[in-house]
C-alpha positions as CSV (number, residue, x, y, z in Angstrom):
1,M,135.4,85.8,189.6
2,N,138.5,87.3,191.2
3,V,140.2,89.8,189.0
4,D,143.5,91.5,189.9
5,I,142.7,95.0,188.7
6,Q,146.1,96.4,189.8
7,A,147.9,93.8,187.7
8,L,145.7,94.6,184.8
9,N,146.3,98.3,185.2
10,D,150.1,97.7,185.2
11,K,149.9,95.6,182.1
12,V,147.7,98.1,180.3
13,Q,150.0,101.0,181.1
14,K,153.0,99.0,179.8
15,E,151.2,97.9,176.6
16,S,149.8,101.4,175.9
17,A,153.1,103.2,176.4
18,F,153.5,103.7,172.6
19,V,150.2,105.7,172.4
20,Q,151.7,108.9,173.6
21,N,154.7,108.7,171.1
22,L,152.3,107.9,168.3
23,T,150.0,110.8,169.2
24,E,152.9,113.2,169.4
25,E,154.2,112.1,166.0
26,I,150.8,112.5,164.4
27,G,150.6,116.0,166.1
28,K,153.6,117.1,164.1
29,V,151.4,117.3,161.0
30,I,147.8,117.3,162.3
31,V,146.5,120.2,164.3
32,G,143.7,119.4,166.7
33,Q,141.2,116.7,165.4
34,T,141.8,114.9,168.8
35,Y,138.5,113.0,168.4
36,M,139.4,111.7,165.0
37,V,142.9,110.6,165.9
38,E,141.7,108.9,169.1
39,R,139.0,107.0,167.2
40,L,141.4,105.8,164.6
41,L,143.6,104.4,167.4
42,I,140.6,102.7,168.9
43,G,139.8,101.1,165.5
44,L,143.4,100.0,165.3
45,L,143.4,98.5,168.9
46,A,139.9,97.0,168.7
47,N,140.5,95.5,165.2
48,G,137.6,97.3,163.7
49,H,137.3,99.3,160.4
50,V,136.5,103.0,160.5
51,L,134.3,105.1,158.2
52,L,135.1,108.8,158.3
53,E,132.4,111.2,157.1
54,G,132.9,114.9,156.7
55,V,133.0,117.8,154.3
56,P,136.1,118.2,152.1
57,G,139.2,119.9,153.6
58,L,139.0,118.5,157.2
59,A,142.3,116.6,156.9
60,K,140.6,113.1,156.8
61,T,143.0,111.8,154.2
62,L,146.0,113.6,155.7
63,T,145.3,112.1,159.1
64,V,145.1,108.6,157.8
65,N,148.3,109.1,155.8
66,T,150.1,110.5,158.8
67,L,148.9,107.6,161.0
68,A,150.3,105.1,158.4
69,L,153.7,106.9,158.3
70,A,153.9,106.8,162.1
71,I,153.5,103.0,162.1
72,D,156.2,100.9,160.5
73,T,153.9,99.0,158.3
74,K,152.5,98.6,154.7
75,F,150.1,101.3,153.6
76,Q,148.0,101.8,150.4
77,R,145.7,104.6,149.4
78,I,143.1,103.8,146.9
79,Q,141.1,106.6,145.2
80,F,137.7,105.2,144.5
81,T,136.3,106.3,141.1
82,P,133.2,105.2,139.1
83,D,135.4,103.2,136.6
84,L,137.3,101.2,139.3
85,L,137.0,97.4,139.0
86,P,137.2,94.8,141.7
87,A,140.4,93.5,140.1
88,D,142.0,96.9,140.6
89,L,141.4,96.4,144.3
90,I,142.1,92.8,145.1
91,G,144.2,91.7,142.1
92,T,143.8,89.3,139.2
93,L,145.3,86.4,137.3
94,I,147.7,87.3,134.5
95,Y,148.6,84.8,131.8
96,D,152.4,84.3,131.4
97,Q,153.0,83.3,127.7
98,E,156.5,82.1,128.3
99,K,155.6,79.8,131.2
100,R,152.1,79.1,129.7
101,E,150.4,79.5,133.0
102,F,148.5,82.0,135.0
103,T,150.2,84.0,137.8
104,T,148.6,86.0,140.5
105,K,149.1,89.7,140.7
106,K,148.0,90.9,144.1
107,G,146.2,94.2,144.4
108,P,146.6,97.1,146.9
109,I,144.3,95.4,149.4
110,F,147.3,93.4,150.5
111,S,148.5,96.0,153.0
112,N,148.2,96.5,156.7
113,L,146.5,99.9,156.4
114,V,144.2,100.6,153.5
115,L,142.7,104.1,152.9
116,A,139.6,103.8,150.7
117,D,139.3,107.4,149.7
118,E,135.7,108.5,148.8
119,I,134.4,104.9,149.0
120,N,131.0,106.0,147.8
121,R,132.3,107.0,144.4
122,S,132.6,103.4,143.2
123,P,129.8,101.0,142.2
124,A,128.5,98.2,144.3
125,K,130.8,95.4,142.9
126,V,133.9,97.3,144.1
127,Q,132.4,98.2,147.5
128,S,131.4,94.5,148.0
129,A,134.9,93.3,147.1
130,L,136.4,95.6,149.7
131,L,133.8,94.8,152.4
132,E,134.2,91.1,151.9
133,A,137.9,91.4,152.5
134,M,137.1,93.5,155.6
135,M,135.0,90.8,157.2
136,E,136.7,87.6,156.1
137,R,140.3,89.0,156.3
138,Q,141.0,87.1,153.1
139,V,140.8,87.5,149.4
140,T,140.0,84.9,146.7
141,I,141.7,85.3,143.3
142,G,140.8,82.6,140.8
143,E,141.0,79.3,142.7
144,N,143.4,80.5,145.4
145,T,142.5,82.1,148.7
146,F,145.0,84.5,150.3
147,K,145.0,85.5,154.0
148,L,145.5,89.2,154.5
149,D,148.3,90.5,156.8
150,D,147.7,91.3,160.5
151,P,147.0,94.0,161.4
152,F,144.6,94.8,158.6
153,L,142.5,97.9,158.9
154,V,140.4,99.7,156.3
155,L,139.9,103.4,156.8
156,A,137.3,104.7,154.4
157,T,136.2,108.3,153.8
158,Q,133.1,109.7,152.2
159,N,131.6,113.2,151.5
160,P,128.1,113.6,153.0
161,I,127.1,116.7,151.0
162,E,127.9,115.8,147.4
163,Q,125.6,113.0,146.1
164,E,126.1,113.5,142.3
165,G,128.0,110.6,140.8
166,T,128.1,108.6,144.0
167,Y,126.9,105.1,145.0
168,P,125.8,105.3,148.6
169,L,126.8,102.3,150.7
170,P,123.8,100.1,151.7
171,E,123.1,99.9,155.4
172,A,124.1,96.2,155.5
173,Q,127.5,97.1,154.2
174,I,127.9,100.2,156.4
175,D,127.1,97.9,159.4
176,R,130.5,96.2,158.8
177,F,132.3,99.3,159.9
178,M,132.9,99.3,163.6
179,L,132.9,103.1,163.9
180,K,131.4,105.8,161.8
181,L,133.0,109.2,162.6
182,S,131.4,112.5,162.0
183,V,134.4,114.8,161.5
184,G,133.8,118.4,162.3
185,Y,135.5,121.7,161.7
186,P,138.5,122.8,163.8
187,S,138.2,125.4,166.5
188,R,139.2,129.1,165.8
189,E,142.6,128.6,167.6
190,E,143.3,125.3,165.7
191,E,142.5,126.9,162.3
192,L,144.8,129.8,163.1
193,E,147.6,127.4,163.9
194,I,146.9,125.4,160.6
195,M,147.0,128.7,158.6
196,R,150.3,129.7,160.2
197,R,151.8,126.2,159.5
198,M,150.7,126.2,155.9
199,A,152.0,129.7,155.4
200,G,155.4,128.7,156.7
201,G,155.8,126.2,154.0
202,G,157.2,122.6,154.2
203,T,155.6,119.7,155.9
204,P,157.2,118.1,159.0
205,T,158.7,114.6,158.4
206,V,156.9,111.8,160.3
207,Q,159.0,108.9,161.5
208,P,157.7,105.4,162.3
209,V,157.5,105.1,166.1
210,V,155.4,101.9,166.4
211,S,155.7,98.4,165.0
212,P,152.9,96.1,164.0
213,K,154.1,93.7,166.7
214,E,153.4,96.4,169.4
215,I,150.0,97.0,168.0
216,I,149.1,93.3,168.0
217,S,150.4,92.9,171.5
218,A,148.3,95.9,172.7
219,R,145.3,94.5,170.9
220,N,145.6,91.2,172.8
221,T,145.7,93.2,176.0
222,V,142.5,95.0,175.0
223,G,140.8,91.5,175.1
224,D,142.0,91.0,178.7
225,I,140.5,94.3,180.0
226,Y,137.9,93.6,182.7
227,L,134.2,94.1,181.9
228,D,131.8,93.9,184.9
229,A,128.5,92.1,184.5
230,K,126.7,95.4,185.3
231,I,128.5,97.1,182.4
232,E,127.5,94.2,180.1
233,D,123.8,94.6,181.1
234,Y,124.2,98.4,180.5
235,I,125.4,97.7,176.9
236,I,122.6,95.3,176.2
237,D,120.0,97.7,177.5
238,I,121.3,100.5,175.2
239,V,121.3,98.3,172.1
240,F,117.9,96.8,172.9
241,A,116.5,100.2,173.5
242,T,117.1,100.9,169.8
243,R,115.0,97.9,168.9
244,E,112.3,97.9,171.6
245,P,112.2,101.6,172.9
246,G,108.7,101.1,174.5
247,R,110.2,98.5,176.9
248,Y,112.5,101.2,178.3
249,G,109.9,103.9,178.7
250,L,110.7,105.5,175.3
251,E,107.4,105.0,173.6
252,A,107.8,108.2,171.6
253,L,110.7,106.6,169.7
254,T,108.7,103.6,168.5
255,E,107.3,105.6,165.5
256,L,110.8,107.1,164.7
257,I,113.0,104.0,164.6
258,S,112.6,101.7,161.5
259,F,115.3,99.2,162.5
260,G,117.4,99.0,165.6
261,A,121.1,98.2,166.0
262,S,122.2,94.7,165.1
263,P,124.0,92.3,167.5
264,R,127.2,93.5,165.8
265,A,126.7,96.7,167.7
266,S,126.9,94.9,171.1
267,I,130.1,93.2,170.1
268,F,131.7,96.3,168.8
269,L,130.6,98.4,171.7
270,V,132.4,96.0,174.1
271,Q,135.6,96.0,172.0
272,A,135.6,99.8,171.5
273,A,134.9,100.5,175.2
274,K,137.8,98.3,176.2
275,A,140.1,100.0,173.7
276,H,138.9,103.4,175.1
277,A,139.8,102.2,178.6
278,L,143.3,101.1,177.4
279,L,144.0,104.5,175.9
280,R,143.3,106.0,179.4
281,G,145.6,103.5,181.1
282,R,142.9,101.5,182.8
283,G,142.5,97.7,183.0
284,Y,138.7,97.9,183.4
285,V,135.7,99.4,181.6
286,T,133.6,102.2,183.1
287,P,130.1,103.4,182.0
288,D,131.9,106.5,180.7
289,D,133.9,104.4,178.2
290,V,130.6,102.9,176.9
291,R,128.9,106.3,176.7
292,A,131.9,107.8,174.9
293,M,131.8,105.2,172.2
294,C,128.0,104.8,171.8
295,M,127.5,107.5,169.2
296,D,130.2,106.2,166.8
297,I,129.1,102.6,167.2
298,L,125.3,103.3,166.8
299,R,124.9,106.3,164.5
300,H,125.0,104.2,161.3
301,R,123.1,101.2,162.8
302,V,119.9,103.0,163.9
303,L,117.7,103.4,160.8
304,L,114.9,106.0,161.0
305,T,111.4,106.1,159.7
306,Y,110.0,108.6,157.2
307,E,108.3,110.3,160.1
308,A,111.6,110.9,161.8
309,E,113.2,112.2,158.6
310,A,110.1,114.5,158.0
311,E,110.6,116.0,161.5
312,E,114.4,116.3,160.8
313,I,115.2,114.0,163.7
314,T,118.6,112.3,163.3
315,A,120.0,109.0,164.6
316,E,122.2,111.1,167.0
317,N,119.1,112.6,168.5
318,I,117.6,109.2,169.1
319,I,120.9,107.9,170.7
320,Q,121.1,110.9,173.0
321,Q,117.5,110.2,174.2
322,I,118.4,106.6,174.9
323,L,121.5,107.4,176.8
324,A,119.6,109.9,178.9
325,K,116.9,107.4,179.7
326,I,118.9,104.1,180.4
327,E,120.1,104.0,184.0
328,V,123.8,104.1,184.4
329,P,125.2,101.4,186.7
């Protein structure tokens, strides 16, 4: 197959021109957290939902709010609580006594960007209502089905250290998130800058610099980015190594992995690698794009055995061993 890489590069650079403006606008409020901001953009461009996990105070909610303000689009923040009901999320039917008929009241899910704050604080029914909307891109209220707007992106946060009063997401539901981010602490220099900004008082105003039309156009370009057959094989080898480690000379991992990554991992890894390439102005995917996205795609899809947990081995350790073993094309 003949692919004009130069033409693809030109198209990608044109379609990704807004990324720098968007990043600079977010940087007015957010200090550092380059990894988190970039992964949110990848979720936006690859049409995949993102789960952010980190201790309180790492600006997870602030970053999502700032991203929403920098995009000229509809945004809703939903604080998940134990008494939240599915109707509070998707909407419900209300009886109009004057007209003697039911009317539909749409819930906050009908937005382009939805922040599900502390998603693990609500029971399974609410989580299922949200995750169904994430996959089907539609919501059913009564007998009517409503399509959700495009783009539609769910950004969920959860606290990994506080388990009291929470309802952990089942693995099958977590699998619906394209990326699971492990948000870390800022560096010493970044925290010093944060401290100085907060001491100065006042928060900079963020202006919309990107339209949904530009995002959808860039998303279509992501699909056109070239993926060589050798890179495809590389992705398949990585995913299959989580299921059949012995086949790749990783016999030691057989007793540590309970379940490997699902086929959804292969699909998402392709999409995320392409979006990663677009952010770097390239019209083709390299092994570095794949390796950069592996951890965020796989960390919530590789389930460990009790032996691994007893030895304090994490999914990240397993993925690192796989990446070190699988030959790079």
